[in-house]
MINURO-419827 format. One record per residue (C-alpha): residue number from 1; x, y, z. Coordinates in pm, whole numbers, plus 50000, padded with zeros to 5 digits. Layout:
N
i  X  Y  Z
NUM  X  Y  Z
...
REM end
This chain:
277
i  X  Y  Z
1  63643  16425  15905
2  63365  16661  16022
3  63085  16498  16219
4  62830  16685  16004
5  62869  16805  15649
6  62621  16966  15409
7  62726  16991  15045
8  62540  17228  14809
9  62205  17149  14971
10  61881  17285  14828
11  61532  17205  14954
12  61172  17302  14880
13  60856  17189  15059
14  60632  17256  14759
15  60887  17182  14485
16  60851  17544  14371
17  60993  17782  14631
18  61339  17695  14761
19  61367  17722  15139
20  61739  17641  15125
21  61961  17732  14831
22  62299  17568  14771
23  62390  17552  15141
24  62731  17414  15235
25  62862  17391  15592
26  63066  17170  15821
27  63051  17102  16195
28  63349  16957  16381
29  63311  16691  16648
30  63261  16856  16987
31  63182  17203  16849
32  62910  17428  16987
33  62747  17592  16685
34  62475  17858  16693
35  62256  17910  16385
36  62067  18239  16364
37  61846  18406  16106
38  61517  18588  16068
39  61186  18399  16070
40  61150  18193  15754
41  61523  18200  15676
42  61548  17819  15669
43  61696  17748  16014
44  61440  17487  16124
45  61457  17317  15785
46  61828  17260  15850
47  61741  17089  16181
48  61512  16844  16000
49  61774  16777  15735
50  62036  16708  16001
51  61852  16406  16141
52  61699  16286  15813
53  61340  16382  15891
54  61363  16527  15540
55  61630  16482  15273
56  61769  16738  15026
57  61620  16787  14682
58  61974  16855  14562
59  62308  16809  14734
60  62402  16584  15025
61  62401  16583  15405
62  62644  16349  15581
63  62634  16257  15951
64  62962  16098  16059
65  63011  15996  15697
66  62658  15852  15651
67  62449  15990  15363
68  62108  16096  15505
69  61930  16024  15177
70  62005  15649  15196
71  61717  15484  15385
72  61935  15212  15535
73  62139  15486  15707
74  61849  15680  15854
75  61787  15474  16170
76  62154  15505  16269
77  62153  15877  16185
78  61850  15938  16409
79  62028  15760  16693
80  62328  15988  16643
81  62138  16316  16600
82  61890  16406  16873
83  61657  16701  16807
84  61482  16901  17080
85  61198  17113  16941
86  61021  17429  17062
87  60739  17278  17265
88  60848  17015  17519
89  60487  16895  17555
90  60510  16760  17200
91  60807  16539  17297
92  60685  16405  17631
93  60505  16075  17579
94  60454  15924  17927
95  60278  16017  18251
96  60591  15960  18465
97  60933  16113  18400
98  61129  15787  18422
99  60898  15621  18169
100  60937  15913  17932
101  61317  15897  17940
102  61301  15518  17895
103  61087  15541  17581
104  61374  15583  17332
105  61606  15314  17471
106  61314  15069  17496
107  61245  15120  17126
108  61608  15040  17052
109  61550  14697  17208
110  61818  14745  17473
111  61848  14525  17781
112  61671  14630  18101
113  62007  14693  18267
114  62129  14916  17983
115  61798  15107  17979
116  61836  15170  18353
117  62193  15292  18304
118  62087  15529  18029
119  61799  15669  18236
120  62038  15735  18524
121  62292  15900  18291
122  62035  16120  18117
123  61858  16242  18432
124  62189  16316  18603
125  62314  16504  18296
126  62016  16743  18307
127  62005  16765  18687
128  61662  16602  18723
129  61746  16284  18921
130  61504  16374  19200
131  61212  16399  18954
132  61216  16035  18839
133  60864  15964  18967
134  60720  16308  18893
135  60444  16378  18643
136  60571  16591  18351
137  60242  16782  18362
138  60337  16925  18702
139  60680  17052  18594
140  60776  17404  18491
141  60852  17483  18128
142  61227  17471  18189
143  61200  17142  18375
144  60989  16991  18096
145  61246  17094  17838
146  61523  16939  18049
147  61326  16613  18055
148  61282  16638  17677
149  61661  16674  17650
150  61706  16376  17885
151  61482  16166  17657
152  61710  16253  17366
153  62029  16194  17568
154  61910  15846  17667
155  61970  15752  17302
156  62332  15867  17351
157  62346  16085  17038
158  62671  16233  16915
159  62494  16554  16808
160  62229  16749  16998
161  62021  16988  16784
162  61814  17251  16966
163  61548  17387  16730
164  61430  17709  16902
165  61397  17490  17211
166  61401  17784  17455
167  61155  18006  17265
168  60855  17910  17482
169  61041  17945  17814
170  61074  18233  18057
171  61427  18372  18127
172  61483  18134  18420
173  61376  17834  18211
174  61610  17942  17932
175  61900  17967  18176
176  61825  17619  18311
177  61827  17464  17965
178  62134  17653  17842
179  62336  17556  18149
180  62255  17190  18084
181  62350  17220  17717
182  62681  17395  17790
183  62768  17127  18044
184  62690  16847  17797
185  62913  17012  17539
186  63208  17085  17769
187  63200  16781  17999
188  63047  16508  17782
189  63180  16616  17443
190  62836  16632  17282
191  62835  16830  16959
192  62570  17103  16994
193  62385  17286  16717
194  62164  17555  16870
195  61910  17719  16640
196  61781  18030  16813
197  61657  18386  16775
198  61785  18492  17119
199  62116  18667  17057
200  62215  18626  17423
201  62220  18248  17364
202  62472  18285  17082
203  62760  18449  17266
204  62898  18129  17422
205  62906  17934  17094
206  63235  17835  16932
207  63101  17950  16597
208  62794  18130  16462
209  62631  18060  16126
210  62394  18326  15992
211  62127  18204  15751
212  61950  18460  15535
213  61680  18377  15280
214  61790  18015  15260
215  62161  18081  15219
216  62461  18081  15454
217  62534  18454  15471
218  62799  18466  15745
219  63010  18232  15956
220  63255  18312  16233
221  63311  18347  16605
222  63052  18546  16804
223  63301  18834  16825
224  63352  18835  16447
225  62979  18816  16373
226  62857  19080  16618
227  63121  19330  16503
228  62925  19351  16179
229  62616  19512  16328
230  62504  19690  16011
231  62519  19368  15811
232  62324  19186  16083
233  62066  19464  16085
234  62020  19421  15709
235  61937  19055  15780
236  61676  19152  16040
237  61897  19058  16337
238  61990  19252  16650
239  62290  19264  16881
240  62291  19089  17220
241  62147  19323  17485
242  62485  19382  17652
243  62639  19474  17315
244  62352  19711  17240
245  62388  19887  17577
246  62765  19914  17528
247  62709  20065  17184
248  62470  20327  17324
249  62719  20413  17599
250  62996  20461  17342
251  62767  20695  17149
252  62742  20902  17469
253  63120  20919  17494
254  63173  20642  17750
255  63498  20451  17690
256  63357  20097  17660
257  63540  19822  17463
258  63401  19718  17124
259  63419  19350  17226
260  63134  19350  17483
261  62900  19053  17430
262  62780  18946  17775
263  62633  19108  18086
264  62943  18998  18280
265  63177  19171  18034
266  62967  19487  18047
267  62961  19485  18426
268  63338  19436  18446
269  63402  19719  18198
270  63180  19958  18394
271  63351  19862  18722
272  63692  19938  18571
273  63568  20278  18455
274  63437  20353  18803
275  63771  20258  18959
276  63952  20496  18724
277  63725  20790  18802
REM end
């Protein structure tokens, strides 16, 4: 059984204009999914549907078999689906890091010992153990977002949803956050759903879902999706930078593979060419 399933979901904020139209998708336990689409395509609405902040007008969303539209399920669903939003300042609630991470477990009514264990686990998972007594206000953007992730992890969710959570960060901050997320997925088995407009963040996903005008337009591996550059362009999406550079080099007659997605792959391909020459 998939850990997340959406069946023929439609949703409108004003009951007139549909933001999502008959969307169906599944996410397997332990998958790393990237969701991309142009602004206003419905990506962030999916994030809110996934942890029952909103419920579908039509269709169903199930989290580990629980129907999000049933109120008695929603507390459990929000424990199981942690969402990290764009601005970490909106998710930090305390003046000291350790108190911020403790906020969620305390509201679950857990024992002091269990709260302590969860704080230790969450801070270690995001590499911020040495910042326990720090003030969030004095942290960098990337560090703040890692603390926001720690606050979510302290609830021990099965699914981590990143809703454009790197969009306000500089490149170094984005790398910090993405490294943490990849580690959580690979080493802790956390199912990750990353909603982003940075194509470079998509290349390490197991699967990419493209949303266009409220509908699932494409689904496949990063390699399968980025092969279809003209279709992506019609949806207002670009290639990852390394893929774009490789494409331009091929246009100039340079023998570069069609499968280039990352800077590392591009660098290795260019090194091989140099060795041949």
